[in-house]
N, C-alpha and C positions, 0 to 999 in steps of 0.2 A: 554237217548230216549226222543223226540220230542212226542208232542201229537197226532200228525198226524201218527207217525210210532206205538205208542200203540193202538191208535183207530183201524192200520190194523193187529196189533198182535191178538186183540179178534175177528176180522170179521176172519182171517185165522182160527182161532180155532175153533168159536161158531158160527159163521153166519148161515148155515144151520139150527141149532137147533134154534136158537133164530128169525131167520125169519116163522120160521113154528109157533112158539109158539106164536108171534103176538104182537103188542106194549101194549095192555091193562095188557094181562098177567106178559110181561118184566116189565111193569111198576111196577107193584105190589111186584115182586123180588127186584126191586130197591128200593120201600118203606123200605120192608122189611131190605135191610141192612141199612138204614138210619137209621132204629130203633137200630139195633144192634150196629151202631156208638154211639147211641145216650146213649143207657144202659152202652158202654165201657169208655165214658167221662164222664159219671156220677159215676162209680166205683171208688173210689179212689185207688182200688186195681188193676185195672188195667194196665199193662205193657205197656211200649211203644210200645214194640214189637206187642203188641195186637191191640191196637189202630193203628198203621200203618197198620196192616194186614185189620182194618175195612174202613181206608180211601182209601186202595187200591180197596178193593171189592168195593166201591162205585165209584169209577173213572172207573172200570171194567164195570159195569153195566151201567153206564152214556154212554158209549162209545158204549156199545150193543143197548141202544135206538137210541143214534145216526144212527148209522149203517144202522138199520131196519126203519130208516124212512130220510136215504138220507141226512142225514146231516154230513158235515165236521166240526169236531170240534174247529181243529186247527184254519183253516179258520173263522169261526163265534168269534171265541174267538179275534182272530186280528181285524175282522171288528168293533166289537164292543168296546172291551178294549183298543187296541193299536192305532187304526186310531182315534178314537175319544178321544184322550188324550187333557186336556186343554193345550194350552201354556206353555213350560217351566215345563211341569210336566216328568218325568224318572221313 
């Protein structure tokens, strides 16, 4: 699945609720998820599966923020990182 497809999956499932919540409250949820990842990464007992789930949550909330702010994440990433690569960089 590419970034655009995942962002669309998140929009299809959560767009109405996310839009009603708005950017400030959604950003707070995103920050909470980042905190959960920080905790998971700091705890040596955290399993790989648990870490994967926390990373996935962050990507999903980032997509939510992008959706409610009309940002195409795939396009933004390509424009910022792929198109602006130094010559010879792969």
